[in-house]
Each structure stands twice: as structure tokens, then as C-alpha cells.
C-alpha positions in Angstrom: 141.9 150.9 88.5 144.6 150.5 91.1 142.7 147.8 92.9 142.0 146.1 89.6 145.7 146.1 88.7 146.7 144.9 92.2 144.1 142.2 91.9 142.6 143.4 95.2 138.9 142.3 95.3 138.3 143.7 98.8 139.9 147.0 97.9 137.8 147.4 94.8 134.6 146.4 96.7 135.4 149.1 99.4 135.2 151.8 96.7 131.8 150.7 95.6 128.3 151.4 96.9 126.6 148.4 98.4 124.2 148.3 95.4 126.8 149.0 92.7 125.9 147.7 89.2 128.6 146.6 86.7 127.7 146.2 83.1 130.0 143.9 81.2 130.8 144.4 77.5 129.2 142.4 74.8 125.6 141.9 75.9 123.2 142.2 78.7 125.5 140.9 81.3 125.2 142.9 84.5 126.6 142.2 87.9 125.2 143.8 91.1 126.6 144.5 94.6 130.0 144.6 96.2 130.4 140.8 95.7 130.1 141.5 92.0 133.0 143.9 92.2 135.0 141.2 93.9 134.0 138.7 91.2 135.1 141.1 88.5 138.5 141.5 90.0 138.9 137.8 90.5 138.0 136.9 86.9 140.0 139.7 85.2 143.2 138.6 83.6 146.4 140.3 84.7 146.9 143.3 82.5 148.6 146.6 81.9 146.7 149.8 81.1 147.6 153.0 79.5 145.1 155.8 80.1 145.2 158.3 77.3 142.3 160.4 78.2 140.4 161.2 81.5 137.2 163.2 81.5 135.4 164.2 84.7 131.7 165.3 84.2 130.3 166.1 87.6 130.3 162.8 89.5 131.1 160.7 86.4 134.7 159.8 85.4 135.4 158.4 81.9 138.8 156.8 81.3 139.9 156.0 77.7 143.0 154.0 76.9 144.6 150.8 76.1 144.2 147.6 78.0 146.8 144.9 77.3 146.8 141.3 78.7 150.2 140.0 77.6 149.8 137.0 75.4 146.0 137.3 75.4 144.7 140.6 73.9 145.0 144.3 73.4 141.9 146.5 73.5 141.0 150.1 73.3 138.9 150.4 76.5 136.5 153.0 77.7 135.7 152.8 81.5 132.8 154.9 82.8 132.5 155.3 86.6 129.4 156.9 88.0 129.5 157.8 91.6 127.4 159.3 94.4 130.3 161.6 95.2 132.0 159.0 97.5 131.4 155.5 96.1 131.1 153.9 92.6 127.4 153.3 91.9 127.6 152.2 88.3 130.5 150.9 86.1 130.4 150.2 82.4 133.3 149.4 80.1 133.5 148.9 76.4 136.2 147.2 74.4 137.4 147.6 70.8 140.0 145.2 69.5 143.4 146.7 69.3 145.2 143.9 67.5 
């Protein structure tokens, strides 16, 4: 999340396994590999986040909160990071409109 907010594509990719999969909200859109992580960071609008809940279940971290892109949107967001203990192997996120 820090790399995302800093708009640091290489920093985000370094946290991911080489074969990471990223499932985008709203359909069957799935990105694969570290280049996908870089692409996600590059295409994401500048935003602010407020994490309201963090759940750790083994090697999975679930963050729930509010994502706000000033002037664009506000969403209730759930981010689910699955890891191999060191790197992110699978990322999904879901949005619900907040405004």
C-alpha cells in the first residue's frame, strides 16, 4: 500500500512473486507477473486511503477501508493479499461506491 500511494511501480513489483496474479474488480480482468504490478501502480489514480480493519489469517492479509481519489471517487475497498510468507502471490480488491 505504501508503494501504491508513493506511485512506486518498482517498489511494488519488488514485493511480489515473479508469477503474482492481480484480479481487478468488476469482471474477469486479471493481470499476471511483476510487470502487472508495475502496470497497476502506473494506472492507479492518486488517492488517499483510510484502513479501518486489518485481518491476518496465516499468510493472507485483508485490509478494509476507504479509498478516496479527490475529485474522482470514494469507495469502500477490500484488499486481499495472499503471500508465500515473503512475497505477494495473489492480490484481489473489491470496491463498493462510497458516494
